[in-house]
BATORPA-426653 format. One record per atom (N, C-alpha, C): residue in one letter; x, y, z. Coordinates in steps of 0.1 Angstrom, whole numbers, plus 5000, padded with zeros to 4 digits. Layout:
BEGIN
AXYZ/...
END
This chain:
BEGIN
M475149154976/M474549124987/M474949195002/S474249275007/S474649335020/S475049255030/T475949285038/T476449225048/T475849235062/R475449135068/R474549165080/R475549115090/W475349175103/W476149135115/W476248995117/W475048925115/W474948775118/W475448695108/R475748745097/R476148665086/R477748675087/W478348555094/W479648555096/W480448515083/A479948425075/A480248395063/A480448505053/D479748605052/D479748715042/D480948815047/R481448815059/R482548915062/R484048865058/D484848965057/D486148945053/D486848925067/E488248905066/E488948865078/E488848985090/V489049105084/V489149235092/V487749255099/S486649245091/S485349255095/S485149155106/R485549035105/R485348925116/R486148965129/V487449005126/V488149045140/V487449155147/D486749255140/D486349375145/D484849325152/A484149225147/A483049175151/A483249105163/Y484249025163/Y484748945174/Y484849015185/T485749125185/T486149215194/T485049285200/R484349335192/R483149435198/R482249345206/Q481749215198/Q480849125206/Q481449075219/S482649045220/S483248985232/S483249085243/L483549215239/L483449325249/L482049345254/Y481049345246/Y479649355249/Y479249235258/L479749125254/L479348995262/L479849025277/L481049065277/L481649085292/L480849185299/L480549285292/L479749395299/L478349355304/W477749275297/W476449215299/W476549095308/G477449025308/G477748885314/G478048915330/S478949045331/S479249065346/S478249065356/P477049145351/P475949145361/P475449015366/L475248925357/L474948795360/L475748715368/F477248735366/F478148655373/F478148715386/L478048855388/L477948915403/L476648875410/A475648865404/A474348845409/A474548685414/L475048585406/L475148455412/L476248445425/Q477348525424/Q478148555435/Q477548595448/A476648695446/A476148755458/A474748685463/L474248565454/L473048515459/L473148435473/A474348385474/A474548295487/A474548375498/R475048525498/R475148595509/R473948695512/I472848685504/I471848775504/I470748695513/P470248755524/P469248675533/P467948665525/E466948585529/E465748545520/E464948675519/D465048755532/D463848865531/D464348995523/Q465748985518/Q466049075508/Q466149005493/T465548905490/T465748845477/T464948935466/E463848975469/E463049065460/E463849205458/L464449255468/L465049375467/L466549345458/A466949245460/A468249205453/A467849185438/L466749125436/L466349095421/L466049245415/A465449325422/A465249455416/A466649525415/V467649525423/V468749585421/V469349525408/F469249385406/F469949305395/F469249365381/V467949375382/V467349435369/V467749575367/A467849665378/A468449815376/A469849795369/G470749705374/G472049685369/G471949645354/L471049575349/L470849535337/L470449665329/V469549735334/V469049865327/V470249965325/V471249985335/V472350055334/V473449995322/C473349885320/C473949825309/C473749875296/V472549945294/V472149985281/V472850125277/P472850215285/P473850335281/P475250275283/A475550195292/A477050155291/A477650115279/T476650035272/T476949965259/T477150075249/L476150185250/L476350295239/L477750375242/V478050385254/V479450455256/V480350375253/L480450235256/L481650145250/L481550165236/R480550155228/R480550165214/R481350295209/D480950415216/D481650545212/D483150535216/V483450465225/V484950465229/V485650365218/M485050275214/M485750165205/M485850245192/E484750315187/E484850405176/E485750515175/A486250555188/A487250675188/A488650625189/H488750475192/H490150425192/H490750415180/P492150445179/P492950455190/P493150605193/Q492550695186/Q493050825190/Q492450865206/A493150955211/A492850995225/A491951095226/A490451045222/A489451115221/A488951185233/P488151295233/P487551335247/P486351255250/L485951265263/L484951175270/L483751195259/P483251085256/P481951085247/P480851165253/R479851205244/R478851295249/R477851205257/R477751095254/R476851005261/R477250955275/A478650975277/A479250925289/A478751025301/L478551155298/L477951245308/L476651185315/P475551175308/P474451135314/P474751005323/F475550915316/F475850785321/F476350805334/L477250885335/L478150905348/L477250965357/A476351045354/A475351105363/A474351005369/M474050905359/M473250775363/M473950715374/L475450695371/L476050615381/L476050685393/A476450805394/A476550885407/A475250875416/V474050875409/V472750875415/V472750735421/G473050635413/G473150485416/G473950475429/Y475150525429/Y475950505442/Y475450575453/V474850675452/V474150745465/V473050665471/A472150605460/A471050535463/A471450415469/A472550355465/A473050225471/A473350245486/L473850365489/L474350385504/L473050365515/W471850365509/W470650335518/W470050205516/L470750125510/L470149975509/L471149905521/P470449785524/P471149705534/P472249655529/T473249615540/T474749595536/T474749495525/E474049385525/E474349255516/E473949315501/T472749375502/T472249415487/T473149535483/R473649625492/R474349725489/R475549695480/G476149585486/G477349535478/G476949485464/L475949435462/L475449375449/L475249515439/A474649615444/A474449745437/A475549805433/V476449825443/V477749885439/V478549825431/M478749675430/M479449615420/M478949605408/L477549605407/L476849615394/L477249735386/L477249865395/L477449995389/L479049985385/W479749935395/W481349935391/W481649855379/S481049765378/S481249675365/S480949745353/S479749815352/S479449895339/S480249995338/L480650075347/L481750185347/L482950125340/A483650015347/A484849955342/A484849925329/W483749855323/W483649785309/W483649895299/S482849995303/S482350105294/S483450205291/L484250235302/L485150345299/L486650295300/A486850165302/A488250135302/A488950155289/G488350185278/G489150205266/G489550345264/L489150435272/L489650575271/L491150575272/R491650665262/R493250685263/R493450815269/G494750825271/G495150925280/G495450915294/R496550975297/R496950945312/R495951005323/V495351105323/V494451175331/V493351085331/A492651035320/A491450955321/A491750835326/T492850765324/T493250645329/T493350655345/G494150755350/G494350775365/G492950795370/V491950885364/V490950905371/V490050775371/L489850715362/L488950595361/L489650495370/L490850465370/L491550365380/L491250405394/A491350555397/A491050575410/A489650565416/V488850585406/V487350555409/V487050415410/L487750325404/L487350175402/L488150125415/T489150195420/T489650135434/T488850185446/V488350305447/V487850355458/V486350295459/T485450295449/T484150265450/T483650125457/P484650015454/P484249895461/P484149905476/A484850015483/A484850025495/A483450075501/L482650115493/L481250155495/L480450025499/A481149915491/A480149805494/A480649715507/A482049715507/A482449655521/A483549745525/R483349805536/R484349885542/R485449815550/E486249755540/E487549685545/E488449715535/P489949715538/P490949735531/P491149655519/I490749535521/I490849435511/I490049465499/S488949545500/S487949575489/S488649675481/V489549755486/V490249875477/V491349795469/L492049715474/L493049615467/L492249545455/L491149495459/L490349415450/L489949505439/G489549635441/G489149715432/G490249765422/L491449785431/L492449825420/L492949695410/G492949575416/G493449475408/G492549455397/V491249425401/V490349385390/V490049495381/G490049625387/G489749745377/G490849755368/G492049725375/G493349735363/G493249625352/F492649515358/F492649385347/F491649425338/F490449475341/F489549535331/F490149625320/I490849725326/I491349835316/I492349755307/F493049665313/F494349615304/F493449525293/T492449455298/T491649355288/T491049445275/V490449555278/V489749635270/V490849675260/R491849765267/R492949825259/R493649715249/V493949615254/V494649505245/V493849455235/S492449425236/S491649405228/S491449515216/L491249645219/L491249745209/L492649765203/W493649755209/W494949765203/W495249655192/L494749545194/L494849415186/L493949465173/L492749495176/L491849545165/L492449665157/A493149755162/A493849855155/A494849825147/V495749725152/V496849665144/V496249585131/V495249525134/V494549435123/V494149535112/R493549635116/R493149735107/R494149805100/E495449825106/E496349895101/E497049805089/L497249665093/L497649575085/L496849575072/D495549565075/D494549555061/D494849685055/E494849795059/E495049915053/E496349915044/A497449865051/A498749835045/A498649755032/R497949635034/R497749535025/R497049605012/R495949675015/R495149755004/R496149864997/T496849945005/T497750034999/T498849964989/R499249854993/R500149764986/R499749704973/A498449684974/A497549634963/A497449734952/A496849844957/A496849974950/A498250034942/L499250014952/L500550054946/L501049954935/A500749814937/A500949724926/A500249754912/V499049804915/V498149824901/V499049944895/A499250054903/A499850174897/A501150134891/E501750054897/E503150014892/E502949944878/E501849844877/E501649784866/E501449864855/R500449974859/R499850074848/R501350134843/L502050184852/L503250254848/L504250174840/R504250044844/R505149934834/R504549934821/F503349914818/F502549904807/F502850024799/S502550154805/S502750274798/S504250284792/R505250234800/R506550234796/R506750134783/D506150034784/D506349914773/D505549974761/V504450054762/V503850094749/V504650194743/H505250284752/H506150394746/H507350324740/D507950214745/D509050144738/D508550084725/V507350014725/V507049954714/V506550054702/L505350134706/L505050204696/L506050324691/G506750364702/G507650474699/G508650424688/R509250314688/R510250274678/R509250234665/Q508350174665/Q507650144653/Q506950254646/L506550354654/L506150474647/L507250554640/S508450554648/S509750614641/S509950544628/V509950414628/V510050334616/V509150374606/I507850384608/I506850434600/I506950554594/G507350654603/G507650794599/G508850824590/V509850744592/V510950744584/V510750704571/Q510050574569/Q509750504559/Q508750574548/A507750634555/A506750714550/A507450834544/E508250904551/E508851044545/E509751004531/L510550874533/L511250844521/L510350804510/A509350734511/A508350694503/A507850824496/A507550924503/A506951064497/A507951104489/T509251114492/T510151174486/T510351114471/L510350974473/L510550894461/L509350914452/A508250934459/A506950944449/A506951084441/E507351174448/E507651304441/E508551314429/R509551224431/R510551214419/R510151104410/G508951034412/G508650954402/G509450814403/D510050794413/D510850664415/D509850544417/P510150444410/P509250324412/P509450254426/G510450304432/G511150234446/G509950284455/A509150384453/A508250444463/A507250334468/A506950254459/A505650144461/A506350044471/A507650014468/A508449924478/A508449994493/R508650114493/R508850194505/R507450174514/M506450204506/M505050214512/M504650064517/L505249954510/L504949834515/L505849794527/E506949874530/E507549864543/E506849914554/V506250034549/V505450114560/V504350024564/R503649984554/R502549884559/R502949764567/A504249694563/A504649594573/A504949644586/A505549774586/A505749824600/A504549844609/A503549884602/A502149914609/A501749774613/H501849684605/H501449554609/H502249484621/E503449524621/E504349474632/E503949554644/A503549684643/A503349754656/A502049714661/L501049674653/L499849614657/L499949494664/R500949404659/R501249274664/R501849294678/E502949374680/E503449384692/E502549454702/A501749544698/A500649614706/A499749494711/R499349414705/R498449304708/R499149194719/E500349164715/E501249084723/E501349164739/L501549294737/L501749364750/L500449364758/A499349394751/A498049384759/A497749254765/R498249144758/R498048994765/R499248974774/G500149064776/G501349034785/G502448944781/Y502448914767/Y503448824763/Y504848864758/R504749004757/R505949064751/R507049064760/G508249014755/G509449024764/G510549094757/T511749134762/T512849194755/T513749104752/D514249084738/D515048994733/D516149054726/W517349034732/W518649114728/W518849104713/A518948994707/A519048964693/A518149034684/Q516749014687/Q515749084680/Q515849244682/E516249294695/E516449424695/E517549504686/L518549414687/L519849454678/L519349454663/E518749344659/E518349354644/E517249454642/G516549484651/G515349574649/G516049714648/A517049734656/A517549874656/A518549884642/R519149784640/R519949804626/R519149824613/S517949744614/S517049754604/S516449924603/L516049954614/L515450074616/L516450204611/L517750194616/L518750284613/L519050294599/R519250164594/R519550154577/R518450214570/S517150184575/S516250244565/S516050404565/A516850454577/A516750624577/A518250644571/G518850564564/G520150594557/G521250614567/T521250544578/T522350544587/T523050414588/E524350434586/E525350304586/E525450264602/V525250134604/V525550064617/V526649974617/E527349994630/E528249894632/E528149834645/L528149714645/L527849614658/L529149544661/A529549564675/A530549484680/A530149444694/V529349354697/V528849324710/V528849164713/D529749094706/D529648944707/D530148914720/D530849004728/D531348954741/D530548994753/L529249054749/L528549094759/L527948974766/P527948954780/P527548844788/P526148834787/P525648724786/P524148694783/P523448744796/A523848744807/A523248794819/A522848954817/W523549004809/W523249154807/W522349184793/H521849074785/H521449104774/H519949184774/E519249164784/E517949244785/E518249374788/P519049414800/P519249534803/P519849614790/A520949554783/A521449604772/A520549654761/A519349554761/A518449584750/A517649704753/W517449734767/W516749854771/W517549974766/V518849974769/V519750074764/V519750114750/V519850004740/V519750004728/V518650074722/R517450014727/R516150064721/R515950224726/E516250274739/E516050404741/E517150504732/A518350444731/A519450524725/A518950544710/V518450434703/V518050424689/V516850524687/T515850514697/T514750614696/T515250764694/N516150774705/N516650934705/N517350964694/I518250874687/I518950924676/I518150954665/L517050894662/L516050914652/L515451034654/R515051074667/R514251184670/R514951304670/H516351294676/H517151414678/H518351414673/S518751364662/S520151384653/S519751344638/A520651394631/A520751374618/A521851274615/A521951164623/A523051074624/A523451004610/T524450994606/T524750914593/T525750774597/R525950774610/R526750654614/R526550624629/V526050504631/V525950474646/V526750334650/E527450334660/E528350234665/E527850174679/V527550044680/V527249994693/V528349884696/R528949894707/R530049824709/R530049784725/Y530649684727/Y530849644741/Y532349614743/R532949694753/R534349674755/R534649714770/D535549634777/D535949664790/D534649684800/E533749594798/E532649594807/E531749734805/E531749794793/E531049904791/E530449884776/L529149924777/L528449914765/L528350074759/H528850084748/H528750214740/H527750234728/V526850324729/V526150344717/V526450484713/V527150494701/V527750624696/V527050664683/N526650784682/N526050834669/N526850974666/D526850994655/D527451144648/D526451234647/R526751354645/R525851454642/R524651484651/P524951494663/P523951514674/P523351664673/V522251684680/V521651814682/V522751874691/P522752024690/P523652084698/P523252084713/A524052074722/A523852064735/A523152194741/D521952164747/D521152284750/D521152304768/P521952404772/P522152424787/P520752424795/S519752474787/S518552494796/S517752344796/R518352264791/R517752124791/R518552014800/T517851944807/T518751824813/T519551734804/P520851734805/P521551664794/P521151534793/A520751444802/A520551304800/A519151304795/G518051394799/G516851394794/G516251294802/S514751304803/S513951214810/S513951064806/G514051034793/G514150894790/G515450824796/L516550884793/L517750814797/L517950824812/R517450934817/R517450954832/R516650854839/S515250814835/S514750694841/S515150564837/L515750554826/L516550424822/L517750404833/A518450514835/A519550504846/A518950464858/E517750514862/E517250474876/E516750314875/R516350274864/R516150144862/R517150054862/L518350104857/L519650014858/L520250014871/A520150124878/A520950124891/A520750014901/P519549954902/P519349854912/P520149724906/L520249724895/L521049594888/L522449594890/G523049724895/G524549744895/G525149814883/A524249844874/A524749904861/A524650064864/A525350114856/A525450294857/A525550334843/L524650434840/L524650484827/L524950644828/R525650694817/R526050824816/R526250834802/T526250984798/T526251034785/T527651124783/Q527951114771/Q529151214767/Q528651284754/H528751424753/H528351474744/H529351584738/T529751574726/T530751654721/T530051724708/A530851804702/A530151884688/A529851784678/D530651684677/D530551574666/D529751444670/L529951414683/L529451274687/L528651274700/F527751194699/F526951164713/F526951034716/T527351014730/T527550854735/T526850834745/V526150714746/V525350674758/V526350544763/V526950564774/V527850484782/V527150404793/T527050264792/T526550204803/T527450104810/A527950114822/A528850034828/A528049894831/L528649794828/L527849654830/L528949564835/P528849554850/P529949474857/P530049334851/G531149284850/G531249144848/G530449044854/T530249084867/T529648984877/T528248954873/G527749054865/G526249024861/G525349124869/P524149124865/P523149194874/P523149174886/A522949264896/A522649234910/A521349184911/A521249104923/A519949054926/A519149154931/V517849154926/V516649244930/V515749194938/P515449254952/P514449184961/P513449184953/A512449074957/A511249024952/A510349144953/E510249214965/E509349334967/E509649444958/R510849454952/R511249574942/R511149524928/A510949414925/A510849354912/A509849424902/S508549424908/S507449484901/S507849634899/L508349704911/L508649854908/L509749874897/L510849784898/L511949804887/L511249764873/D510349674873/D509849684858/D508949794855/A508349844865/A507449964862/A508250074859/T509450114861/T510350224859/T511250214846/G510450164835/G511050154823/G511550284818/T512050284804/T512550404799/T511350514797/G511850624798/G510950724795/G510550784782/H510650894779/H510250954766/H511551004758/T511951094759/T513051154750/T514051214758/R515051254754/R516251324758/R516151454754/
END
């Protein structure tokens, strides 16, 4: 359903503030002639009543182009835009009006000048820039003297004109602030969506990457056994099927948002996966503080995935000692100087751990590759709420 300007309930909060500001300024522009006419009525002789009425109608006519100019000024705010095109014929109309007012009787002349002055003040008060403000304020100060040649009229024009400029500027400034806040809110919402997508992609990598590694290892072993005519090939294929079902189950849980990271399950999964690949596993992590279980699970998951993909390991050791978690494997791939040592996966994992107070580094020798994660005994640092979703989104990457 399209939103109409008169359907207040169909508008959002920003649109309501925008409509309120615009309509308030339009009301002030059109209401000022009526107010000035009522003020001047008591001072106009009876023989000039018809002339004063004609002047009042002419003042209302001038409000039409003044409204268009005011709309252009509001559209250009907050930029210091040049004078709107509509302002030129409008200013010419005002100049003619001021000259014509000089030929009117004194009492009616005052009404005519103030009507023109009011339209000028409200329509152009929103112009930005020192020159535009200075010229407008000078005109608003001097023109009341055409109505009443008294020093007080100059002070009145300066004070009231300055008030008009202040009122319009503050109104447009508040409107700009509301728009910026709304834009920031929309940007934050879009960022939250992007962060959630990134978090989901990381979790998909973690879940399916591990399970596909299991399936690949088991399928390769089953194929080898089948070629030899070993009856154990059937059992291995059953393990492949079980791994595929497990991957499907975890993928469904991930899609529903139910999946978490469990330290005990991660260790058991890593041990089962490595042993199925013919790798001995030694665990010594009983002293790991519970507060570090989930971050440690991230490290083990990424390290084991990399071991399967990038080594021919026969032995893996996971141990916690002296506030450091070590994941060590033998027979690593030779170090490649052209490649980032820590790789994209471990590098992004290090970025994920850093806000928690943990530090990840790697040690690469000819015989061993070690992922070392410093986990202070005080436990993970508190992460501000506004960074929590971003932290979750920057999960482990791909491979080293």
